[in-house]
DSSP file (Angstrom, degrees, kcal/mol; ACC not computed):
  #  RESIDUE AA STRUCTURE BP1 BP2  ACC     N-H-->O    O-->H-N    N-H-->O    O-->H-N    TCO  KAPPA ALPHA  PHI   PSI    X-CA   Y-CA   Z-CA
    1    1 A M              0   0    0      0, 0.0     2,-0.5     0, 0.0     0, 0.0   0.000 360.0 360.0 360.0 141.1  102.2  123.7  145.5
    2    2 A V        -     0   0    0      0, 0.0     0, 0.0     0, 0.0     0, 0.0  -0.935 360.0-163.2-113.9 127.5  104.5  126.7  145.2
    3    3 A Y        -     0   0    0     -2,-0.5     2,-0.0     1,-0.1     0, 0.0  -0.795  27.9-105.1-105.5 149.3  103.9  129.5  142.6
    4    4 A P        -     0   0    0      0, 0.0    -1,-0.1     0, 0.0     5,-0.0  -0.345  45.4 -91.9 -69.7 155.8  106.5  132.0  141.5
    5    5 A A    >>  -     0   0    0      1,-0.1     4,-1.8     3,-0.0     3,-0.9  -0.350  37.3-113.8 -61.8 146.8  106.2  135.5  142.8
    6    6 A P  H 3> S+     0   0    0      0, 0.0     4,-1.5     0, 0.0     5,-0.1   0.840 116.7  59.9 -55.6 -33.8  104.1  137.7  140.4
    7    7 A E  H 3> S+     0   0    0      1,-0.2     4,-0.8     2,-0.2    -2,-0.0   0.882 106.3  46.5 -63.4 -36.5  107.3  139.8  139.7
    8    8 A L  H X> S+     0   0    0     -3,-0.9     4,-0.9     1,-0.2     3,-0.6   0.877 107.0  56.0 -72.7 -37.0  109.1  136.7  138.4
    9    9 A S  H 3< S+     0   0    0     -4,-1.8     3,-0.4     1,-0.2    -1,-0.2   0.841 103.6  55.7 -66.1 -30.3  106.2  135.5  136.2
   10   10 A E  H 3< S+     0   0    0     -4,-1.5    -1,-0.2     1,-0.2    -2,-0.2   0.801 109.1  47.7 -68.6 -28.4  106.2  138.9  134.4
   11   11 A Q  H << S+     0   0    0     -4,-0.8    -1,-0.2    -3,-0.6    -2,-0.2   0.586  86.5 116.5 -88.0 -11.8  109.9  138.4  133.6
   12   12 A A     <  -     0   0    0     -4,-0.9     2,-0.5    -3,-0.4    -3,-0.0  -0.242  68.1-121.5 -60.5 145.8  109.4  134.8  132.3
   13   13 A V        -     0   0    0      1,-0.0     2,-0.3     2,-0.0    -1,-0.1  -0.768  24.0-121.4 -89.8 128.9  110.2  134.2  128.7
   14   14 A R        -     0   0    0     -2,-0.5     4,-0.1     1,-0.1    -1,-0.0  -0.555  25.0-170.5 -70.5 129.6  107.3  132.9  126.6
   15   15 A R        +     0   0    0     -2,-0.3     2,-0.2     2,-0.1    -1,-0.1   0.711  59.2  71.9 -97.0 -24.4  108.3  129.5  125.1
   16   16 A R  S    S-     0   0    0      1,-0.1     3,-0.1     0, 0.0     2,-0.1  -0.616  86.6-104.8 -95.2 153.5  105.4  128.9  122.8
   17   17 A K        -     0   0    0     -2,-0.2    -1,-0.1     1,-0.1    -2,-0.1  -0.376  42.3-103.7 -67.5 152.9  104.7  130.7  119.5
   18   18 A T    >   -     0   0    0      1,-0.1     3,-1.0    -4,-0.1     4,-0.2  -0.256  33.9-103.9 -70.6 167.4  101.9  133.1  119.6
   19   19 A S  G >  S+     0   0    0      1,-0.2     3,-1.3     2,-0.1     4,-0.3   0.396  98.7  99.0 -76.7   5.2   98.5  132.1  118.0
   20   20 A E  G >  S+     0   0    0      1,-0.3     3,-1.3     2,-0.2    -1,-0.2   0.849  77.0  59.5 -57.9 -34.2   99.2  134.3  115.0
   21   21 A A  G <  S+     0   0    0     -3,-1.0    -1,-0.3     1,-0.3    -2,-0.1   0.743  97.8  61.0 -67.4 -22.6  100.3  131.1  113.1
   22   22 A A  G <  S+     0   0    0     -3,-1.3     2,-0.3    -4,-0.2    -1,-0.3   0.548  77.4 108.8 -82.6  -6.6   96.9  129.6  113.7
   23   23 A V  S <  S-     0   0    0     -3,-1.3     2,-0.1    -4,-0.3    -3,-0.0  -0.547  75.6-117.3 -73.7 129.6   95.1  132.3  111.8
   24   24 A A        -     0   0    0     -2,-0.3    -1,-0.1     1,-0.1    34,-0.1  -0.367   8.7-139.6 -67.4 144.4   93.7  131.0  108.5
   25   25 A A  S    S+     0   0    0     33,-0.3     2,-0.4    -2,-0.1    -1,-0.1   0.690  87.9  49.3 -76.4 -19.3   95.1  132.6  105.3
   26   26 A W        -     0   0    0      1,-0.1     3,-0.1    31,-0.1    -2,-0.1  -0.943  53.3-174.3-125.1 142.2   91.7  132.6  103.7
   27   27 A T  S    S+     0   0    0     -2,-0.4     2,-0.3     1,-0.2    -1,-0.1   0.595  77.2  27.4-107.2 -16.2   88.4  133.8  105.1
   28   28 A T  S  > S-     0   0    0      1,-0.1     4,-1.9    29,-0.1    -1,-0.2  -0.949  76.2-119.5-139.0 160.1   86.1  132.7  102.2
   29   29 A W  H  > S+     0   0    0     -2,-0.3     4,-2.7     2,-0.2     5,-0.2   0.863 113.8  58.2 -68.5 -34.0   86.3  129.9   99.6
   30   30 A E  H  > S+     0   0    0      1,-0.2     4,-1.3     2,-0.2    -1,-0.2   0.915 107.6  47.7 -59.8 -41.8   86.2  132.4   96.8
   31   31 A E  H  4 S+     0   0    0      1,-0.2     4,-0.4     2,-0.2     3,-0.3   0.913 112.0  49.4 -64.8 -42.5   89.4  133.9   98.3
   32   32 A A  H >< S+     0   0    0     -4,-1.9     3,-1.4     1,-0.2    -2,-0.2   0.883 107.4  54.7 -63.7 -39.5   90.9  130.5   98.6
   33   33 A L  H >< S+     0   0    0     -4,-2.7     3,-1.6     1,-0.3    -1,-0.2   0.780  95.1  67.3 -67.4 -26.6   90.1  129.6   95.0
   34   34 A R  T 3< S+     0   0    0     -4,-1.3    -1,-0.3    -3,-0.3    -2,-0.2   0.700  87.4  72.2 -63.9 -17.6   91.9  132.7   93.8
   35   35 A G  T <  S+     0   0    0     -3,-1.4     2,-0.4    -4,-0.4    -1,-0.3   0.510  87.7  73.5 -78.8  -3.3   95.1  131.0   95.0
   36   36 A T    <   -     0   0    0     -3,-1.6    42,-0.2     1,-0.1    43,-0.2  -0.875  60.5-159.4-111.2 146.8   95.0  128.4   92.1
   37   37 A E        +     0   0    0     41,-2.9     2,-0.8    -2,-0.4    42,-0.1   0.450  68.6  99.7 -94.5  -2.9   95.8  129.1   88.5
   38   38 A N     >  -     0   0    0     40,-0.6     4,-1.6    39,-0.3     3,-0.3  -0.771  52.6-169.1 -94.7 110.3   93.9  126.0   87.4
   39   39 A D  H  > S+     0   0    0     -2,-0.8     4,-2.4     1,-0.2    -1,-0.2   0.831  88.4  57.8 -65.6 -33.7   90.5  126.8   86.1
   40   40 A A  H  > S+     0   0    0     80,-0.3     4,-1.3     1,-0.2    -1,-0.2   0.866 104.4  52.0 -65.9 -34.5   89.5  123.1   86.1
   41   41 A A  H  > S+     0   0    0     -3,-0.3     4,-2.7     2,-0.2    -1,-0.2   0.911 109.9  48.3 -67.3 -41.5   90.2  122.9   89.8
   42   42 A K  H  X S+     0   0    0     -4,-1.6     4,-2.4     1,-0.2    -2,-0.2   0.917 110.5  51.5 -62.5 -41.8   88.0  125.9   90.5
   43   43 A A  H  < S+     0   0    0     -4,-2.4    -1,-0.2     1,-0.2    -2,-0.2   0.761 112.5  47.5 -67.7 -24.6   85.3  124.3   88.4
   44   44 A F  H  X S+     0   0    0     -4,-1.3     4,-1.2    -5,-0.2    -2,-0.2   0.903 113.7  45.5 -77.8 -47.4   85.6  121.1   90.5
   45   45 A Y  H  X S+     0   0    0     -4,-2.7     4,-2.9     1,-0.2     5,-0.3   0.905 103.4  61.6 -67.5 -43.3   85.6  122.9   93.9
   46   46 A R  H  X S+     0   0    0     -4,-2.4     4,-2.4     1,-0.2    -1,-0.2   0.918 108.5  39.4 -57.6 -51.7   82.6  125.2   93.3
   47   47 A P  H  > S+     0   0    0      0, 0.0     4,-2.0     0, 0.0    -1,-0.2   0.860 114.6  55.5 -67.7 -30.4   79.9  122.6   92.7
   48   48 A C  H  <>S+     0   0    0     -4,-1.2     5,-2.8     2,-0.2     4,-0.2   0.940 111.5  43.5 -63.1 -44.7   81.4  120.4   95.4
   49   49 A L  H ><5S+     0   0    0     -4,-2.9     3,-1.3     1,-0.2    -1,-0.2   0.894 111.0  55.0 -68.4 -38.1   81.1  123.2   97.9
   50   50 A E  H 3<5S+     0   0    0     -4,-2.4    -1,-0.2    -5,-0.3    -2,-0.2   0.859 107.5  49.9 -61.3 -36.4   77.6  124.2   96.7
   51   51 A R  T 3<5S-     0   0    0     -4,-2.0    -1,-0.3    -5,-0.2    -2,-0.2   0.425 123.7-104.4 -86.3   3.0   76.4  120.7   97.3
   52   52 A G  T < 5 +     0   0    0     -3,-1.3    -3,-0.2    -4,-0.2    -2,-0.1   0.737  51.0 179.7  87.7  22.9   77.8  120.7  100.8
   53   53 A Q      < -     0   0    0     -5,-2.8    -1,-0.2    -6,-0.2    11,-0.1  -0.320  42.9 -95.9 -57.3 137.2   80.9  118.5  100.3
   54   54 A E        +     0   0    0      9,-0.4     9,-2.5     8,-0.1     2,-0.3  -0.294  62.3 164.6 -53.6 133.3   82.8  118.1  103.6
   55   55 A N  E     -A   62   0A   0      7,-0.2     2,-0.4    -3,-0.1     7,-0.2  -0.973  40.6-146.7-152.4 163.0   85.6  120.7  103.6
   56   56 A R  E >>> -A   61   0A   0      5,-2.5     5,-2.0    -2,-0.3     3,-0.8  -0.904  10.5-168.1-134.9 104.8   88.2  122.6  105.6
   57   57 A L  G >45S+     0   0    0     -2,-0.4     3,-1.1     1,-0.2    -1,-0.1   0.879  84.7  65.3 -60.0 -39.4   88.7  126.1  104.4
   58   58 A R  G 345S+     0   0    0      1,-0.3   -33,-0.3     2,-0.1    -1,-0.2   0.842 116.4  28.2 -55.0 -34.3   91.8  126.5  106.5
   59   59 A Y  G <45S-     0   0    0     -3,-0.8    -1,-0.3     2,-0.1    17,-0.2   0.355 105.6-125.0-106.4   3.6   93.6  123.8  104.5
   60   60 A R  T <<5 +     0   0    0     -3,-1.1    16,-2.5    -4,-0.6     2,-0.3   0.893  63.9 137.6  50.8  45.9   91.7  124.4  101.2
   61   61 A N  E   < -AB  56  75A   0     -5,-2.0    -5,-2.5    14,-0.2     2,-0.4  -0.907  46.2-151.7-127.8 155.6   90.6  120.7  101.1
   62   62 A L  E     -AB  55  74A   0     12,-1.8    12,-2.7    -2,-0.3     2,-0.4  -0.893  15.6-147.7-112.8 144.7   87.6  118.6  100.4
   63   63 A S  E     - B   0  73A   0     -9,-2.5     2,-0.5    -2,-0.4    -9,-0.4  -0.932   5.6-162.0-116.4 142.0   87.0  115.2  101.9
   64   64 A F  E     - B   0  72A   0      8,-2.8     7,-2.6    -2,-0.4     8,-1.9  -0.984  12.8-166.9-122.0 128.4   85.2  112.3  100.2
   65   65 A R  E     - B   0  70A   0     -2,-0.5     2,-0.4     5,-0.3     5,-0.2  -0.827  15.4-161.4-116.6 151.5   83.9  109.5  102.4
   66   66 A I  E >  S- B   0  69A   0      3,-2.5     3,-1.8    -2,-0.3    67,-0.0  -0.996  86.2  -9.2-127.5 124.6   82.6  106.0  101.6
   67   67 A R  T 3  S-     0   0    0     -2,-0.4    -1,-0.1     1,-0.3     3,-0.1   0.921 131.2 -55.4  49.7  50.2   80.5  104.4  104.4
   68   68 A R  T 3  S+     0   0    0      1,-0.2     2,-0.5    -3,-0.1    -1,-0.3   0.471 115.1 114.4  66.4   5.5   81.4  107.2  106.8
   69   69 A K  E <  S-B   66   0A   0     -3,-1.8    -3,-2.5     0, 0.0     2,-0.5  -0.909  72.0-120.7-108.7 134.0   85.2  106.7  106.3
   70   70 A R  E     +B   65   0A   0     -2,-0.5    -5,-0.3    -5,-0.2     3,-0.1  -0.568  37.5 168.2 -72.5 119.0   87.3  109.4  104.7
   71   71 A R  E     +     0   0A   0     -7,-2.6    15,-2.3    -2,-0.5    16,-0.5   0.710  62.9  17.8-103.8 -28.8   88.8  107.7  101.6
   72   72 A W  E     -BC  64  85A   0     -8,-1.9    -8,-2.8    13,-0.3     2,-0.4  -0.997  53.3-167.7-141.2 146.9   90.2  110.8   99.9
   73   73 A Y  E     -BC  63  84A   0     11,-1.8    11,-2.5    -2,-0.3     2,-0.6  -0.996  15.6-149.3-131.8 140.1   91.0  114.3  100.6
   74   74 A C  E     -BC  62  83A   0    -12,-2.7   -12,-1.8    -2,-0.4     2,-0.6  -0.914   6.8-158.8-112.3 117.6   91.7  116.9   97.9
   75   75 A D  E     -BC  61  82A   0      7,-3.3     7,-2.4    -2,-0.6     2,-0.3  -0.869  17.4-131.1-100.9 120.4   94.2  119.7   98.6
   76   76 A L  E     + C   0  81A   0    -16,-2.5     2,-0.2    -2,-0.6     5,-0.2  -0.541  34.3 174.4 -70.8 128.7   93.9  122.8   96.4
   77   77 A R        -     0   0    0      3,-3.4     3,-0.4    -2,-0.3   -39,-0.3  -0.768  46.1 -97.8-126.7 173.0   97.3  123.9   95.0
   78   78 A T  S    S+     0   0    0     -2,-0.2   -41,-2.9     1,-0.2   -40,-0.6   0.924 123.4  37.6 -58.2 -45.5   98.5  126.5   92.6
   79   79 A A  S    S-     0   0    0    -43,-0.2     2,-0.3   -42,-0.1    -1,-0.2   0.534 130.8 -71.0 -88.4  -6.0   98.7  124.0   89.7
   80   80 A G  S    S-     0   0    0     -3,-0.4    -3,-3.4   -42,-0.1     2,-0.4  -0.938  74.5 -33.9 156.7-132.9   95.6  121.9   90.5
   81   81 A V  E     -CD  76 119A   0     38,-2.1    38,-2.7    -2,-0.3     2,-0.5  -0.989  35.4-150.9-132.1 136.8   94.7  119.5   93.2
   82   82 A T  E     -CD  75 118A   0     -7,-2.4    -7,-3.3    -2,-0.4     2,-0.4  -0.938  19.9-156.7-103.2 127.6   96.7  116.9   95.1
   83   83 A V  E     -CD  74 117A   0     34,-3.3    34,-2.0    -2,-0.5     2,-0.5  -0.866   7.3-161.3-106.5 135.0   94.6  113.9   96.2
   84   84 A V  E     -CD  73 116A   0    -11,-2.5   -11,-1.8    -2,-0.4     2,-0.6  -0.978   6.8-155.6-114.0 121.9   95.5  111.7   99.1
   85   85 A Q  E     -CD  72 115A   0     30,-3.0    30,-1.9    -2,-0.5   -13,-0.3  -0.884   6.1-159.0 -95.6 118.9   93.8  108.3   99.1
   86   86 A T        +     0   0    0    -15,-2.3     2,-0.3    -2,-0.6   -14,-0.1   0.469  68.7  30.1 -89.3  -2.4   93.8  107.2  102.8
   87   87 A A  S    S-     0   0    0    -16,-0.5     2,-0.3    28,-0.1    56,-0.2  -0.925  74.7-131.0-145.3 171.7   93.3  103.4  102.2
   88   88 A R  B     -F  142   0B   0     54,-3.2    54,-2.3    -2,-0.3    56,-0.2  -0.791  13.3-172.1-125.9 163.5   94.2  100.9   99.5
   89   89 A W    >   -     0   0    0     -2,-0.3     3,-2.0    52,-0.2     4,-0.2  -0.971  46.5 -81.4-147.1 154.1   92.7   98.2   97.4
   90   90 A P  T 3  S+     0   0    0      0, 0.0    50,-0.1     0, 0.0     0, 0.0  -0.325 116.3  15.2 -58.5 129.8   94.4   95.7   95.0
   91   91 A G  T 3> S+     0   0    0     -2,-0.0     4,-2.2     3,-0.0     5,-0.1   0.533  84.1 128.1  86.5   6.8   95.0   97.3   91.7
   92   92 A D  H <>  +     0   0    0     -3,-2.0     4,-2.3     1,-0.2     5,-0.2   0.871  69.5  53.8 -67.2 -35.9   94.5  100.9   92.8
   93   93 A V  H  > S+     0   0    0     -4,-0.2     4,-2.5     1,-0.2    -1,-0.2   0.951 113.0  42.5 -63.7 -47.5   97.8  102.2   91.4
   94   94 A A  H  > S+     0   0    0      1,-0.2     4,-2.3     2,-0.2    -1,-0.2   0.892 110.4  58.9 -65.7 -37.7   97.1  100.9   87.9
   95   95 A Y  H  X S+     0   0    0     -4,-2.2     4,-0.5     1,-0.2    -1,-0.2   0.941 112.7  37.4 -55.0 -50.6   93.5  102.1   88.2
   96   96 A W  H >X S+     0   0    0     -4,-2.3     4,-1.6     1,-0.2     3,-1.1   0.899 113.0  56.4 -72.8 -38.6   94.5  105.7   88.7
   97   97 A Q  H 3< S+     0   0    0     -4,-2.5    -1,-0.2     1,-0.3    -2,-0.2   0.862 106.5  51.8 -60.0 -34.4   97.4  105.6   86.3
   98   98 A D  H 3< S+     0   0    0     -4,-2.3    -1,-0.3    -5,-0.2    -2,-0.2   0.677 116.7  39.0 -72.8 -16.7   95.1  104.5   83.6
   99   99 A R  H << S+     0   0    0     -3,-1.1     2,-0.3    -4,-0.5    -2,-0.2   0.589  97.6  83.4-111.4 -14.4   92.7  107.4   84.2
  100  100 A L     <  -     0   0    0     -4,-1.6    19,-0.1     1,-0.1     4,-0.1  -0.674  69.0-134.7-102.9 150.7   94.8  110.4   85.0
  101  101 A S  S    S+     0   0    0      1,-0.3     3,-0.1    -2,-0.3    -1,-0.1   0.723 108.6  42.7 -70.6 -21.4   96.5  112.9   82.6
  102  102 A V    >   +     0   0    0     16,-0.4     3,-2.0     1,-0.1    16,-0.4  -0.692  69.1 169.5-122.1  77.1   99.7  112.7   84.8
  103  103 A P  G >  S+     0   0    0      0, 0.0     3,-1.4     0, 0.0    -1,-0.1   0.790  73.2  65.3 -63.5 -26.5   99.9  108.9   85.5
  104  104 A D  G 3  S+     0   0    0      1,-0.3    -7,-0.1    -3,-0.1    -3,-0.0   0.635  86.3  72.9 -70.6 -11.4  103.5  109.4   86.9
  105  105 A S  G <  S+     0   0    0     -3,-2.0     2,-0.5    13,-0.1    -1,-0.3   0.678  71.1 102.9 -76.5 -14.9  102.0  111.5   89.8
  106  106 A V    <   +     0   0    0     -3,-1.4     2,-0.3    -4,-0.3    11,-0.2  -0.568  50.5 156.0 -71.9 118.7  100.5  108.3   91.3
  107  107 A A  E     -E  116   0A   0      9,-2.5     9,-2.6    -2,-0.5     2,-0.2  -0.986  39.5-118.0-144.8 151.2  102.7  107.4   94.3
  108  108 A T  E     +E  115   0A   0     -2,-0.3     2,-0.3     7,-0.2     7,-0.2  -0.553  32.6 175.8 -87.7 156.0  102.5  105.5   97.5
  109  109 A G  E  >> +E  114   0A   0      5,-2.0     5,-2.0    -2,-0.2     4,-0.6  -0.896  50.7  44.4-146.4 174.2  103.0  107.1  100.9
  110  110 A Q  T >45S-     0   0    0     -2,-0.3     3,-1.7     1,-0.2    -1,-0.2   0.925 133.6 -47.9  50.5  56.4  102.7  106.2  104.6
  111  111 A Q  T 345S-     0   0    0      1,-0.3    -1,-0.2     2,-0.1    40,-0.0   0.813 111.0 -53.2  58.3  32.2  104.6  102.8  104.3
  112  112 A G  T 345S+     0   0    0     -3,-0.4    -1,-0.3     2,-0.1    -2,-0.2   0.485 117.6 108.7  86.3   1.9  102.4  101.9  101.3
  113  113 A C  T <<5S+     0   0    0     -3,-1.7     2,-0.3    -4,-0.6    -3,-0.2   0.542  76.4  44.0 -90.5  -6.7   99.1  102.5  103.1
  114  114 A E  E   < - E   0 109A   0     -5,-2.0    -5,-2.0   -27,-0.0     2,-0.3  -0.898  66.2-148.2-131.3 161.5   98.2  105.7  101.2
  115  115 A L  E     -DE  85 108A   0    -30,-1.9   -30,-3.0    -2,-0.3     2,-0.4  -0.951   8.5-163.0-124.1 151.2   98.3  106.9   97.6
  116  116 A R  E     +DE  84 107A   0     -9,-2.6    -9,-2.5    -2,-0.3     2,-0.3  -0.989  18.0 156.6-129.5 142.0   98.9  110.4   96.3
  117  117 A F  E     -D   83   0A   0    -34,-2.0   -34,-3.3    -2,-0.4     2,-0.4  -0.979  32.6-114.6-157.5 166.9   98.1  111.7   92.8
  118  118 A H  E     -D   82   0A   0    -16,-0.4     2,-0.5    -2,-0.3   -16,-0.4  -0.860  10.2-155.8-112.2 141.2   97.4  115.0   91.0
  119  119 A L  E     +D   81   0A   0    -38,-2.7   -38,-2.1    -2,-0.4     3,-0.1  -0.973  29.5 150.3-111.2 125.6   94.3  116.2   89.2
  120  120 A R        +     0   0    0     -2,-0.5   -80,-0.3   -40,-0.2   -79,-0.2   0.673  50.9  52.6-125.2 -34.6   95.1  118.8   86.6
  121  121 A T  S  > S-     0   0    0    -81,-0.1     4,-2.0     1,-0.1     5,-0.2  -0.613  82.6-109.9-109.7 166.1   92.5  118.6   83.8
  122  122 A A  H  > S+     0   0    0      1,-0.2     4,-2.3     2,-0.2     5,-0.2   0.872 121.5  54.0 -60.0 -37.2   88.7  118.7   83.6
  123  123 A D  H  > S+     0   0    0      2,-0.2     4,-2.7     1,-0.2     5,-0.2   0.900 105.0  53.5 -65.0 -39.5   88.8  115.0   82.6
  124  124 A D  H  > S+     0   0    0      1,-0.2     4,-2.3     2,-0.2    -2,-0.2   0.938 111.6  45.1 -56.4 -47.7   90.9  114.2   85.7
  125  125 A F  H  X S+     0   0    0     -4,-2.0     4,-2.6     1,-0.2    -2,-0.2   0.883 112.8  50.3 -66.7 -38.6   88.3  115.8   87.9
  126  126 A A  H  X S+     0   0    0     -4,-2.3     4,-2.4     2,-0.2    -1,-0.2   0.919 112.1  47.6 -66.8 -42.9   85.4  114.1   86.1
  127  127 A R  H  X S+     0   0    0     -4,-2.7     4,-2.1     2,-0.2    -2,-0.2   0.889 111.4  50.9 -66.7 -37.5   87.0  110.7   86.4
  128  128 A F  H  X S+     0   0    0     -4,-2.3     4,-3.0    -5,-0.2     5,-0.2   0.965 111.4  47.2 -61.1 -51.5   87.8  111.3   90.1
  129  129 A L  H  X S+     0   0    0     -4,-2.6     4,-2.7     1,-0.2     5,-0.2   0.889 110.9  51.7 -59.4 -40.5   84.2  112.3   90.9
  130  130 A D  H  X>S+     0   0    0     -4,-2.4     5,-1.9     2,-0.2     4,-1.5   0.904 113.4  45.2 -60.7 -41.2   82.9  109.3   89.0
  131  131 A A  I  <>S+     0   0    0     -4,-2.1     5,-2.5     3,-0.2    -2,-0.2   0.937 116.6  44.5 -67.2 -46.8   85.1  107.0   90.9
  132  132 A A  I  <5S+     0   0    0     -4,-3.0    -2,-0.2     1,-0.2    -1,-0.2   0.845 119.7  40.8 -68.5 -35.1   84.3  108.6   94.3
  133  133 A D  I  <5S-     0   0    0     -4,-2.7    -1,-0.2    -5,-0.2    -2,-0.2   0.656 138.0 -14.1 -91.4 -17.6   80.6  108.8   93.7
  134  134 A S  I ><5S+     0   0    0     -4,-1.5     3,-1.4    -5,-0.2     4,-0.3   0.501 118.4  60.0-147.4 -57.1   79.9  105.5   92.1
  135  135 A V  I 3 <S+     0   0    0     -5,-1.9     3,-0.5     1,-0.3    -4,-0.2   0.869 112.8  37.6 -58.2 -44.4   82.6  103.2   90.7
  136  136 A L  T > <S+     0   0    0     -5,-2.5     3,-1.0    -6,-0.2    -1,-0.3   0.238  82.7 103.5 -96.2  14.0   84.6  102.7   93.9
  137  137 A L  T <  S+     0   0    0     -3,-1.4    -1,-0.2     1,-0.2    -2,-0.1   0.796  87.9  39.9 -66.0 -28.1   81.7  102.5   96.4
  138  138 A E  T 3  S+     0   0    0     -3,-0.5    -1,-0.2    -4,-0.3    -2,-0.1   0.253  83.9 129.1-106.2  12.2   82.0   98.7   96.7
  139  139 A V    <   -     0   0    0     -3,-1.0     2,-1.2     1,-0.1    -3,-0.0  -0.353  67.4-115.9 -66.7 147.7   85.7   98.3   96.7
  140  140 A D        -     0   0    0    -50,-0.1     2,-0.1    -2,-0.0    -1,-0.1  -0.733  40.8-159.5 -87.3  96.0   87.2   96.2   99.5
  141  141 A W        -     0   0    0     -2,-1.2     2,-0.3   -52,-0.1   -52,-0.2  -0.453  12.9-178.0 -79.9 148.1   89.3   98.9  101.2
  142  142 A S  B     -F   88   0B   0    -54,-2.3   -54,-3.2    -2,-0.1    -2,-0.0  -0.989  33.6-143.4-141.1 149.8   92.2   98.1  103.5
  143  143 A N  S    S+     0   0    0     -2,-0.3   -54,-0.1   -56,-0.2    -1,-0.0   0.395  86.0  83.6 -89.7   3.0   94.5  100.2  105.7
  144  144 A E  S    S-     0   0    0    -56,-0.2   -56,-0.2     1,-0.1    -2,-0.1  -0.749  96.3 -98.4 -99.2 151.7   97.3   97.7  104.7
  145  145 A P        -     0   0    0      0, 0.0   -32,-0.1     0, 0.0    -2,-0.1  -0.473  47.0-110.2 -64.3 139.4   99.2   97.9  101.5
  146  146 A P    >   -     0   0    0      0, 0.0     3,-2.0     0, 0.0   -57,-0.0  -0.282  26.3-108.4 -66.7 159.8   97.7   95.5   98.9
  147  147 A D  T 3  S+     0   0    0      1,-0.3     0, 0.0    -3,-0.1     0, 0.0   0.813 120.2  51.4 -59.5 -31.1   99.8   92.5   97.9
  148  148 A D  T 3  S+     0   0    0      2,-0.0     2,-0.4     0, 0.0    -1,-0.3   0.351  86.9 111.5 -89.7   7.6  100.5   94.0   94.5
  149  149 A A    <   -     0   0    0     -3,-2.0     2,-0.4     2,-0.0     0, 0.0  -0.668  43.3-177.1 -85.9 132.7  101.7   97.3   96.0
  150  150 A S        -     0   0    0     -2,-0.4     3,-0.3     1,-0.0   -42,-0.2  -0.919  34.3-127.4-120.7 154.3  105.3   98.2   95.7
  151  151 A G  S    S+     0   0    0     -2,-0.4     2,-0.4     1,-0.2   -43,-0.2   0.540  98.6  77.2 -75.3  -5.0  107.0  101.2   97.1
  152  152 A D              0   0    0      1,-0.2    -1,-0.2   -45,-0.1   -45,-0.0  -0.350 360.0 360.0-102.8  52.3  108.4  102.0   93.6
  153  153 A V              0   0    0     -2,-0.4    -1,-0.2    -3,-0.3   -47,-0.1   0.509 360.0 360.0 -70.2 360.0  105.4  103.4   92.0
């Protein structure tokens, strides 16, 4: 194997970005929570974090699992929380549309294999937690779009 002379390697142009982009914007959850204007979102995140909910500070998200599989992750945003449901079940679109304050926010993604929706109010957060902690524990999840799923949610 032939290596370049040390003089040439010093002149080489670095092609990759520096690791500055990898530095997290937040160092604590309190700092991250200050980035939202939605008090209901803060009130949702704090007890979840206190009880040890799986989270990633770097992305300001919480993960919710059923039988060790991540079924939802919640991303903190300025106006509230965007939820990504990572698998589907028949009737899931109607289920969430009937329970959320912004039913039009329910949309499919990833070729119909995911759902996205927004949580904005205290009722939205309470309904989501009730679903994630009890109501939807026995749902027959699939990574395929359900038969009743259309891409035009």
